[in-house]
Every structure is written in C-alpha cells, then in structure tokens.
C-alpha positions as CSV (number, residue, x, y, z in Angstrom):
1,M,-54.6,-77.1,-152.6
2,R,-53.9,-80.6,-153.6
3,A,-54.2,-81.8,-150.1
4,K,-57.6,-80.1,-149.8
5,D,-58.7,-81.5,-153.1
6,L,-57.6,-85.1,-152.0
7,S,-59.4,-84.8,-148.7
8,Y,-62.4,-83.5,-150.6
9,S,-62.4,-86.3,-152.9
10,V,-62.0,-88.9,-150.1
11,V,-64.9,-87.4,-148.0
12,I,-67.2,-87.3,-151.2
13,G,-66.1,-90.9,-152.0
14,L,-66.9,-92.1,-148.5
15,L,-70.3,-90.4,-148.4
16,A,-71.1,-91.9,-151.9
17,G,-70.0,-95.3,-150.8
18,L,-72.1,-95.0,-147.7
19,G,-75.1,-94.0,-149.5
20,F,-74.6,-96.8,-152.1
21,L,-74.2,-99.3,-149.2
22,I,-77.4,-98.1,-147.6
23,L,-79.4,-98.3,-150.9
24,I,-78.2,-101.5,-152.2
25,G,-77.2,-103.3,-149.0
26,P,-80.8,-104.4,-148.0
27,V,-81.6,-105.5,-151.6
28,V,-78.6,-107.8,-151.4
29,I,-79.4,-109.2,-148.1
30,V,-82.9,-110.0,-149.3
31,L,-81.7,-111.7,-152.3
32,L,-79.2,-113.8,-150.5
33,T,-81.8,-114.7,-147.7
34,S,-84.2,-116.0,-150.4
35,F,-81.7,-118.6,-151.3
36,T,-81.3,-120.0,-147.7
37,Q,-81.5,-123.6,-146.9
38,G,-83.0,-122.7,-143.5
39,R,-86.7,-122.7,-142.5
40,S,-86.8,-119.0,-141.3
41,I,-85.6,-115.7,-142.5
42,R,-82.1,-115.4,-141.2
43,F,-79.0,-113.5,-142.4
44,P,-76.3,-114.9,-143.3
45,P,-78.2,-117.9,-144.8
46,S,-77.0,-121.3,-143.5
47,G,-76.6,-122.5,-147.2
48,L,-77.9,-121.8,-150.7
49,S,-80.8,-123.7,-152.2
50,L,-83.8,-122.8,-154.6
51,Q,-86.1,-124.6,-152.5
52,W,-88.1,-121.6,-151.6
53,Y,-88.4,-120.3,-155.1
54,Q,-89.8,-123.8,-156.0
55,L,-92.3,-123.7,-153.2
56,L,-93.1,-120.2,-154.2
57,F,-94.1,-121.3,-157.8
58,D,-96.0,-124.3,-156.6
59,S,-99.6,-123.5,-157.6
60,V,-101.1,-125.7,-154.8
61,R,-99.0,-124.6,-151.7
62,S,-98.7,-121.2,-152.7
63,S,-102.1,-120.5,-154.1
64,Q,-102.9,-117.7,-151.6
65,I,-99.7,-115.9,-152.8
66,H,-100.5,-116.4,-156.5
67,R,-103.9,-115.1,-156.0
68,A,-102.6,-111.9,-154.1
69,A,-100.2,-111.3,-157.0
70,L,-102.8,-111.7,-159.6
71,N,-105.0,-108.9,-157.6
72,S,-101.9,-106.7,-157.3
73,L,-101.3,-106.8,-161.0
74,E,-104.8,-106.3,-161.9
75,V,-105.1,-103.2,-159.7
76,A,-101.6,-102.1,-161.0
77,V,-102.6,-102.2,-164.7
78,V,-105.8,-100.4,-164.1
79,A,-104.3,-97.6,-161.8
80,M,-101.4,-97.2,-164.4
81,V,-103.9,-96.8,-167.3
82,G,-106.1,-94.5,-165.4
83,A,-103.2,-92.4,-163.9
84,T,-101.6,-92.1,-167.4
85,V,-104.7,-90.9,-169.1
86,L,-105.4,-88.3,-166.3
87,A,-101.8,-87.2,-166.1
88,T,-101.6,-86.7,-170.0
89,L,-104.9,-84.6,-170.1
90,A,-103.7,-82.5,-167.1
91,S,-100.4,-82.0,-168.5
92,V,-101.8,-80.9,-172.0
93,A,-104.4,-78.6,-170.3
94,L,-101.6,-76.9,-168.1
95,A,-98.7,-76.7,-170.5
96,R,-97.5,-73.1,-171.3
97,R,-100.1,-71.5,-169.2
98,S,-99.5,-69.3,-166.1
99,G,-101.5,-67.7,-163.5
100,T,-102.6,-68.4,-159.8
101,W,-105.3,-71.0,-160.9
102,V,-102.6,-72.8,-162.8
103,R,-100.2,-73.1,-159.8
104,A,-103.2,-73.9,-157.6
105,L,-104.2,-76.8,-160.0
106,D,-100.5,-78.0,-160.3
107,T,-100.3,-78.0,-156.4
108,F,-103.7,-79.9,-156.2
109,F,-102.6,-82.6,-158.5
110,M,-99.3,-83.1,-156.7
111,S,-100.9,-83.0,-153.2
112,P,-101.2,-86.8,-152.9
113,L,-97.3,-86.9,-152.9
114,I,-97.3,-84.6,-149.8
115,L,-100.1,-86.2,-147.8
116,P,-99.1,-89.1,-145.6
117,M,-100.4,-92.3,-147.1
118,L,-101.7,-93.8,-144.0
119,A,-104.0,-90.7,-143.5
120,F,-105.0,-90.6,-146.9
121,G,-105.8,-94.4,-146.7
122,L,-108.1,-93.8,-143.7
123,A,-109.7,-90.8,-145.3
124,A,-110.5,-92.9,-148.4
125,L,-111.9,-95.7,-146.4
126,M,-114.2,-93.3,-144.4
127,Y,-115.4,-91.6,-147.5
128,F,-116.2,-94.6,-149.5
129,T,-117.9,-96.1,-146.4
130,F,-120.0,-93.0,-146.2
131,M,-120.9,-93.2,-149.8
132,G,-122.1,-96.9,-149.3
133,F,-119.3,-98.9,-151.0
134,R,-117.6,-101.8,-149.4
135,P,-113.8,-102.5,-149.7
136,S,-113.0,-104.2,-153.0
137,L,-110.5,-104.2,-155.8
138,A,-112.1,-101.5,-157.7
139,L,-111.8,-99.2,-154.7
140,I,-108.3,-100.2,-154.3
141,A,-107.7,-99.3,-157.9
142,I,-109.4,-95.9,-157.6
143,G,-107.2,-95.1,-154.6
144,H,-104.0,-96.1,-156.3
145,V,-104.8,-94.0,-159.3
146,V,-105.2,-90.9,-157.0
147,V,-101.7,-91.5,-155.3
148,V,-99.7,-92.6,-158.5
149,A,-101.3,-90.0,-161.1
150,P,-98.6,-87.3,-159.7
151,L,-95.7,-89.6,-160.6
152,A,-97.0,-89.9,-164.1
153,L,-97.9,-86.2,-164.3
154,R,-94.2,-85.3,-163.5
155,T,-92.7,-87.0,-166.6
156,T,-95.7,-86.2,-168.9
157,S,-95.3,-82.4,-167.9
158,A,-91.5,-82.5,-168.5
159,S,-92.1,-83.9,-171.9
160,M,-94.7,-81.1,-172.6
161,S,-92.4,-78.4,-171.6
162,Q,-90.0,-79.6,-174.3
163,L,-92.5,-79.5,-177.0
164,D,-91.9,-76.8,-179.7
165,P,-94.9,-74.4,-179.9
166,A,-94.0,-73.8,-183.6
167,L,-95.1,-77.5,-184.3
168,L,-98.6,-76.8,-182.9
169,E,-98.7,-73.4,-184.8
170,S,-97.7,-75.0,-188.1
171,S,-100.4,-77.7,-187.7
172,A,-103.2,-75.1,-186.8
173,S,-102.1,-72.9,-189.8
174,L,-102.5,-75.8,-192.0
175,G,-106.0,-76.3,-190.9
176,A,-105.7,-79.2,-188.6
177,S,-108.1,-79.7,-185.7
178,W,-107.1,-79.8,-182.1
179,L,-107.7,-83.5,-181.8
180,Y,-105.7,-84.3,-185.1
181,T,-102.8,-82.1,-183.9
182,F,-102.9,-83.8,-180.7
183,R,-103.0,-87.3,-182.3
184,R,-100.4,-86.7,-185.0
185,V,-98.0,-84.1,-183.3
186,T,-98.3,-83.8,-179.6
187,L,-98.8,-87.3,-178.6
188,P,-95.8,-88.7,-180.6
189,V,-93.6,-86.1,-179.1
190,I,-94.6,-86.7,-175.4
191,A,-94.9,-90.5,-175.9
192,P,-91.6,-91.2,-174.0
193,G,-92.7,-89.2,-171.1
194,I,-96.0,-90.9,-171.0
195,A,-94.4,-94.3,-171.1
196,A,-92.0,-93.4,-168.3
197,G,-94.9,-92.0,-166.2
198,A,-96.8,-95.2,-166.9
199,F,-94.0,-97.3,-165.6
200,L,-93.4,-95.2,-162.3
201,A,-97.3,-95.5,-161.8
202,F,-97.1,-99.3,-162.3
203,V,-94.4,-99.6,-159.8
204,G,-96.0,-97.3,-157.4
205,S,-99.2,-99.0,-157.5
206,L,-97.6,-102.6,-157.2
207,D,-95.9,-102.0,-153.9
208,N,-98.5,-99.7,-152.3
209,V,-99.2,-100.8,-148.6
210,P,-101.3,-98.1,-146.9
211,I,-104.1,-97.7,-149.5
212,S,-104.4,-101.3,-150.0
213,L,-104.3,-102.1,-146.2
214,F,-107.5,-99.8,-145.7
215,L,-109.4,-100.5,-148.9
216,A,-108.8,-104.3,-149.1
217,G,-111.7,-106.6,-148.5
218,P,-111.8,-110.4,-147.5
219,R,-111.7,-111.2,-151.3
220,S,-109.3,-108.7,-152.4
221,D,-105.9,-109.8,-150.8
222,M,-103.1,-107.9,-152.1
223,L,-99.5,-109.2,-152.4
224,P,-97.9,-106.5,-150.1
225,I,-100.5,-107.2,-147.5
226,R,-100.1,-111.0,-147.9
227,M,-96.3,-110.6,-147.5
228,W,-96.9,-108.5,-144.4
229,G,-99.2,-111.1,-142.8
230,M,-96.5,-113.9,-143.5
231,M,-93.7,-111.9,-141.9
232,E,-95.9,-111.2,-138.8
233,S,-97.1,-114.7,-138.3
234,T,-94.4,-117.3,-139.4
235,L,-91.3,-115.4,-140.9
236,D,-91.9,-117.5,-144.0
237,V,-88.8,-117.4,-146.4
238,R,-91.2,-117.2,-149.3
239,V,-91.4,-113.6,-148.5
240,A,-87.9,-113.2,-149.4
241,A,-88.4,-115.2,-152.5
242,V,-91.3,-113.0,-153.4
243,S,-89.0,-110.0,-152.9
244,G,-86.3,-111.6,-155.0
245,V,-88.9,-112.0,-158.0
246,L,-90.1,-108.4,-157.7
247,I,-86.5,-107.1,-157.5
248,A,-85.6,-108.9,-160.7
249,T,-88.9,-108.0,-162.4
250,V,-88.6,-104.2,-161.7
251,L,-84.9,-104.3,-162.5
252,V,-85.6,-105.8,-166.0
253,L,-88.5,-103.3,-166.6
254,M,-86.2,-100.5,-165.6
255,L,-83.5,-101.6,-168.2
256,V,-86.0,-101.7,-170.7
257,M,-87.5,-98.3,-170.0
258,E,-84.0,-96.9,-169.9
259,R,-83.2,-98.4,-173.2
260,V,-86.5,-97.3,-174.8
261,V,-87.4,-94.0,-173.3
262,G,-84.4,-92.9,-171.3
263,L,-86.0,-93.2,-167.9
264,T,-83.3,-91.5,-165.9
265,R,-83.3,-88.5,-168.3
266,R,-87.0,-88.2,-168.0
267,L,-87.0,-88.3,-164.1
268,R,-83.9,-85.7,-164.1
269,D,-86.0,-83.4,-166.4
C-alpha cells in the first residue's frame, strides 16, 4: 500500500508540475523577452535591458499604442459597468426561482460563453451593418457587454444563492419596500460577488480579440489588435513589453480582489 501511495503521489506531483509549467511557462518567457537587448522577439534574450519599456512609455514614438490602450480601457470600463448592471438585475430576478422558463433564461444568459467568439463577432458585424451602424467604439462596447456579462452573472448568482431569505422576509414584514430592501439588505450582502464579477468582466473585455477585430473601425484601434498587427509586421519587442505591463497590472488587481472580496472563493462557489 505504501508503494502504491508513493507512486500515486509521484504521478499527481508530476502532473501538477506539468500543468503549472504549461500555465506559468509562457508568462515567464514573455516577461524575460520584454527585457531583451535585442531588436526582435527572441528567447532566450541576448541580454537584459529596460530600453523597450522606455520606448513603450515614450508618448511620441509609441503614441499609437497609447491611443489603442486608452480605447481598450474605455471600452473595458463601459463593458464592466454594463455587464455588472445586467448581471445583478438578472441574478436578482432568477434567484430562488425554478421552472422551465428559469432554466431557459439561465441558458440564454450563459450562451455567449458557449458560442465561438469568431462566429459571434461576425454575426454582430452583420447585424449592426444591417441596422445601419458603422464600426465604432460604441459597438465594440456593446459586443463586449454581451460576451462578458455571463462572467459577472456567475459570481453574482453565487452570492445571491447564499443570501438568507429570512433577511428579506424580515425586511418585508417591517414594511420596507422592495427597492429599500434591495438597497439596504440585498445589495450589501451580494456586493463581494458583484465586485468579483465586475473584475472578471473588465479583464475579459480588455483582452478580447474576436469582437474587437470585427467591430473596430479606422478610428477605434484596440490594444489587442494593435499588438497583433505589430507581431505580424515587425515582431516589435514592444509587444512583449505591453504584455509585461498587462501581466503586472492584472496580477496586482487579482491580489487586491483576493484581499478584498476573496476572488478565488467566489469563483469556486
């Protein structure tokens, strides 16, 4: 039995190490590449230097990257707010209800996670074109709201499922209106789930490529598309520097969210 336990532990350890290497390895390679002294993306780097980060933050030579980053941040914030509002309303409406129509609505809200993003992006482009709209940041934001709302709905619904119905019944028995109960009872209880969902929606919108690719216009350049173009044309090392900034930013935000709302627990629930 001891030999079997040992072999089991060795196999599980090797599999866990392999999974960790697959997940973390590309991130480490990108970070190391962003500090290279060379003039092209190559690993291992020929030397370590901050020159590409200095070039990245140069407002003149990297103005196009800065404009694309601002566009992506603007769209991500709008998508985060829109998705959070929709997810909160949907989770409150579906909470503690059962039936065929409830399951159908839940499946409908989660369907953007199942559909291929390229197919959805093409369909969105065709639909908005048929309606007479031209590609713009506003259309990108609408498309992002649709695809990231399920991420916010997942954590918000988990928080709603943990809300004690006795709190709502006590509030109603004391004469409180539905709006007052939502504002003073429901919202404070589910606030951590809402915050976790908003964070996931923000990150999901920030690095979305398919929707942005189809709905972007000449004046609505997005950061992922800009990085893609730089990789295809010149293998610019600034792409690795941008990736390093994004990795560091998301890591800091994850640590903050884990500290404030317990992001890991919210996703697990």
